[in-house]
C-alpha positions in Angstrom: 1.2 6.8 -6.7 2.3 6.3 -3.0 5.5 4.7 -1.9 3.9 1.5 -0.7 2.2 1.1 -4.0 5.4 1.6 -5.9 7.0 -1.1 -3.7 4.3 -3.6 -4.6 4.3 -3.0 -8.3 8.1 -3.1 -8.6 8.2 -6.2 -6.4 6.0 -7.9 -8.9 7.9 -6.5 -11.8 5.1 -4.4 -13.1 6.2 -0.8 -12.6 6.9 -0.8 -16.3 3.6 1.0 -16.9 2.9 2.8 -13.7 3.6 6.1 -15.3 1.7 5.3 -18.4 0.4 8.8 -19.2 3.7 10.6 -18.6 5.1 12.3 -21.7 8.6 11.2 -22.3 10.8 9.8 -25.0 13.9 7.7 -24.5 15.8 7.0 -21.2 17.1 9.9 -19.2 20.6 11.0 -20.3 23.3 11.4 -17.6 27.0 11.7 -18.4 28.3 10.1 -15.1 26.3 6.9 -15.1 29.5 4.9 -14.3 29.9 6.9 -11.1 26.5 5.8 -9.9 27.5 2.1 -10.2 30.5 2.4 -7.9 29.8 1.2 -4.3 33.0 0.1 -2.6 31.3 -0.7 0.7 28.8 -3.0 -1.0 31.6 -4.7 -3.1 33.5 -5.5 0.1 30.5 -7.2 1.7 29.4 -9.3 -1.4 32.2 -11.5 -2.8 31.2 -13.7 -5.7 33.2 -16.6 -7.1 32.2 -18.7 -10.1 31.8 -22.5 -9.6 33.1 -24.8 -12.4 30.2 -26.3 -14.3 30.1 -30.1 -14.7 27.8 -30.0 -17.8 26.7 -27.3 -20.2 24.1 -24.9 -18.9 22.1 -25.4 -22.1 21.8 -29.1 -21.4 18.2 -28.8 -20.2 15.5 -31.5 -20.1 11.8 -31.1 -20.0 10.2 -31.5 -16.5 7.5 -34.1 -15.9 4.5 -33.0 -13.9 4.1 -34.4 -10.4 7.1 -36.7 -10.6 8.7 -35.9 -7.2 7.9 -34.4 -3.8 8.0 -30.7 -3.3 11.0 -28.7 -2.1 8.9 -27.6 0.9 8.4 -31.2 1.9 12.1 -31.9 1.6 13.1 -28.9 3.7 10.6 -30.0 6.4 12.6 -33.2 6.8 15.7 -31.1 7.8 17.7 -31.6 4.7 20.4 -29.2 3.7 18.6 -27.4 0.8 15.7 -28.8 -1.2 16.0 -32.4 -2.3 14.0 -31.4 -5.3 15.7 -28.3 -6.7 12.9 -26.3 -8.5 15.5 -24.0 -10.3 17.2 -25.2 -13.5 20.6 -23.6 -14.1 20.1 -21.8 -17.4 16.3 -21.5 -17.2 14.8 -18.4 -18.7 11.2 -17.3 -18.6 10.1 -14.4 -20.9 6.7 -12.7 -20.5 5.2 -10.3 -23.0 3.8 -7.3 -21.1 0.7 -5.7 -22.5 -1.8 -2.9 -21.5 -5.2 -2.6 -23.2 -3.8 -5.3 -25.6 -1.0 -2.9 -26.5 2.4 -4.5 -26.4 4.4 -2.6 -23.9 7.5 -4.6 -23.3 9.2 -7.8 -22.1 9.9 -9.1 -18.7 12.4 -11.9 -18.2 13.4 -14.1 -15.3 16.6 -16.1 -15.3 18.3 -18.7 -13.1 22.0 -18.5 -13.9 24.7 -21.1 -12.9 25.4 -21.6 -9.2 28.1 -19.5 -7.6 29.9 -19.0 -4.3 29.0 -15.9 -2.3 31.1 -15.2 0.7 32.3 -18.8 0.6 28.9 -20.4 0.4 27.0 -22.0 -2.5 24.3 -19.8 -3.9 21.7 -19.4 -6.6 22.0 -16.5 -9.0 18.8 -15.0 -10.2 18.3 -12.2 -12.7 15.3 -10.1 -13.9 15.1 -7.6 -16.8 12.3 -5.3 -18.0 12.6 -3.6 -21.3 9.9 -1.5 -22.9 8.9 -2.0 -26.5 10.3 0.5 -29.0 6.8 1.9 -29.8 6.1 2.3 -26.0 9.3 4.2 -25.5 7.6 7.3 -26.7 5.3 7.1 -23.6 7.7 5.8 -21.0 11.1 4.1 -21.8 12.4 1.4 -19.5 15.6 -0.6 -19.6 16.0 -2.1 -16.1 17.5 -5.1 -14.6 18.2 -6.6 -11.1 20.1 -9.6 -9.7 20.1 -11.4 -6.4 22.1 -14.3 -4.8 20.1 -16.8 -2.7 21.9 -19.1 -0.2 21.6 -22.7 -1.6 20.9 -24.3 1.8 19.1 -21.6 3.8 17.2 -20.0 0.8 17.9 -16.5 2.2 19.2 -13.6 0.0 22.6 -12.2 0.3 21.9 -9.1 -1.7 19.8 -7.2 -4.2 21.3 -5.0 -7.0 18.9 -2.9 -9.0 19.8 -0.9 -12.2 17.1 1.5 -13.5 17.4 3.4 -16.7 14.1 5.1 -17.5 12.6 8.2 -19.0 12.6 10.2 -15.8 15.2 8.5 -13.7 18.5 6.6 -13.5 19.0 4.7 -10.3 21.5 2.3 -8.8 20.5 0.7 -5.6 22.2 -2.1 -3.5 20.9 -4.1 -0.5 22.9 -6.5 1.7 21.3 -8.9 4.2 23.0 -10.2 7.3 20.9 -13.0 8.8 23.4 -13.7 11.6 22.7 -10.2 13.0 19.2 -9.8 11.4 20.3 -6.5 9.9 20.2 -5.1 6.3 21.8 -2.1 4.6 20.4 -0.3 1.6 22.2 2.2 -0.6 20.6 4.3 -3.4 22.1 6.7 -5.9 19.4 8.3 -8.0 19.3 11.0 -10.8 15.9 12.4 -11.9 15.0 15.0 -14.5 13.7 17.4 -11.9 15.7 16.8 -8.7 19.2 16.0 -10.0 21.4 13.5 -8.1 20.3 12.1 -4.7 22.2 9.7 -2.5 21.0 7.8 0.7 21.8 4.9 2.9 19.5 3.1 5.3 20.1 0.3 7.9 17.3 -1.6 9.6 16.4 -4.7 11.5 15.0 -7.6 9.5 13.2 -10.9 10.4 14.5 -14.4 9.8 14.1 -15.8 6.3 13.1 -12.5 4.8 13.2 -12.2 1.1 13.7 -9.3 -1.3 11.4 -8.2 -4.1 13.1 -10.4 -6.6 14.0 -13.5 -4.6 10.4 -13.6 -3.4 9.2 -14.7 -6.9 11.7 -17.6 -6.8 11.2 -18.4 -3.1 7.5 -18.8 -3.7 8.2 -21.7 -6.1 9.6 -23.8 -3.2 6.2 -24.2 -1.6 3.8 -27.0 -2.3 0.5 -25.7 -3.7 -3.1 -26.7 -3.3 -6.4 -24.8 -3.6 -7.1 -22.7 -0.5 -3.5 -22.8 0.8 -2.1 -19.5 2.1 1.6 -18.8 2.1 3.2 -15.9 4.0 6.7 -14.6 4.5 8.4 -11.3 5.0 10.0 -9.1 2.3 12.8 -6.7 3.4 13.0 -3.7 1.0 14.5 -0.2 1.3 14.3 0.0 5.1 10.8 -1.6 5.4 9.6 -5.1 6.4 6.5 -6.1 4.4 4.3 -9.2 4.8 3.9 -11.1 1.5 0.7 -13.2 1.4 -0.2 -15.6 -1.4 -3.5 -17.6 -1.6 -4.0 -20.4 -4.0 -7.5 -19.4 -5.3 -8.0 -21.9 -8.2 -6.5 -24.1 -10.8 -6.6 -23.2 -14.4 -5.4 -24.4 -17.8 -3.8 -21.9 -20.1 -2.7 -22.5 -23.7 0.9 -22.0 -24.9 2.0 -23.0 -28.4 -1.1 -25.2 -28.9 -0.5 -27.0 -25.6 -2.5 -26.8 -22.5 -0.5 -26.0 -19.4 -2.0 -26.8 -16.0 -1.4 -24.0 -13.4 -2.2 -22.9 -9.9 -3.5 -19.3 -9.7 -2.3 -17.3 -6.7 -3.7 -14.0 -5.4 -1.0 -11.8 -4.0 -1.4 -9.2 -1.2 1.0 -7.1 0.9 0.7 -6.0 4.5 2.6 -3.2 6.1 2.3 -2.2 9.8 -0.7 -4.5 10.1 -2.6 -3.0 7.2 -3.1 -4.6 3.8 -2.1 -2.3 1.0 -4.9 -1.4 -1.5 -3.0 -1.9 -4.7 -5.6 -3.6 -6.9 -5.8 -7.4 -7.5 -2.6 -9.1 -8.4 -2.5 -12.7 -9.6 0.3 -15.0 -10.6 0.0 -18.3 -12.5 2.5 -21.1 -11.5 2.8 -24.4 -13.5 1.5 -27.5 -11.7 4.8 -29.4 -11.8 7.9 -29.5 -9.7 9.4 -26.3 -11.2 6.3 -24.1 -10.7 7.3 -21.7 -13.5 5.6 -18.3 -13.4 3.8 -18.2 -16.8 1.3 -15.4 -16.4 0.9 -12.3 -14.2 -2.0 -9.9 -14.0 -2.1 -6.7 -12.0 -5.2 -4.4 -11.9 -4.4 -0.7 -11.7 -6.6 2.4 -11.6 -7.3 2.2 -15.3 -7.2 -1.3 -16.9 -5.1 -4.3 -16.2 -1.4 -5.1 -16.9 -0.9 -8.6 -18.3 2.3 -10.6 -18.5 1.7 -13.6 -20.8 4.2 -16.4 -21.5 6.3 -15.7 -24.6 9.1 -18.2 -24.3 10.4 -20.8 -21.8 13.6 -22.7 -21.4 13.5 -25.6 -20.6 10.3 -26.5 -22.4 7.3 -28.0 -20.6 
């Protein structure tokens, strides 16, 4: 699989099965994992401080459909941050990932309590992918990533990725400086055949660029209607990629004997003016103010990867 394709699948959280037919069992063992996690330069650039909570994070209320204007409309009026905040502190979305109806693992997205990053208020988003115990014999995955997104500007400060898989262990860090329109990327990687590899990349980015994790949350701040096309840039590992999402239809899906109304978006990526041929990728967002991602499909060379809703907090 080429590098551009790997970026696309990982950006959409589906690299879990990209090496489906590799023979492996358990995550790669490496005695100096703690050393990979040390990045003093990154730690000096990203300073995080907790914000005291006024109410319990678990105090979540269901969201009514269509009750208030979109975050995109609020931002268009020049407000400081969205008047309608689509992200609930403490929300957690869990998708069950399957391939040929075989349960392969779980993918979770979380919105943690707000924090201060470098003195500014910020969202805290996390993602985790973990393979099912039976699927570990094919390819084991225990990965997670986190990013902080400026509360007012909706631009990312960072991306931290921790990969523990059958054939690799990797720690990567990205820092985004939108005052200078520059980004830095560090990667420490250990593979079963190449050993330890380190690299650092610095490159120019464009205003309001997202990273591969924040893009999923940023997409939820747009109003959606059939036929609408949304585009923005993703800055990842030294590259600037155009993210394009088209609302292709509306669809009702069933979850716990309840019909959920959704907007279905087709996702494409363009690099150097050329759309990447990665197979059709679709994401289902709920038709309410939160726009929860409740289903993802990605067609690959053989079959389709499906992420279907397993649990959601707060409830719909």
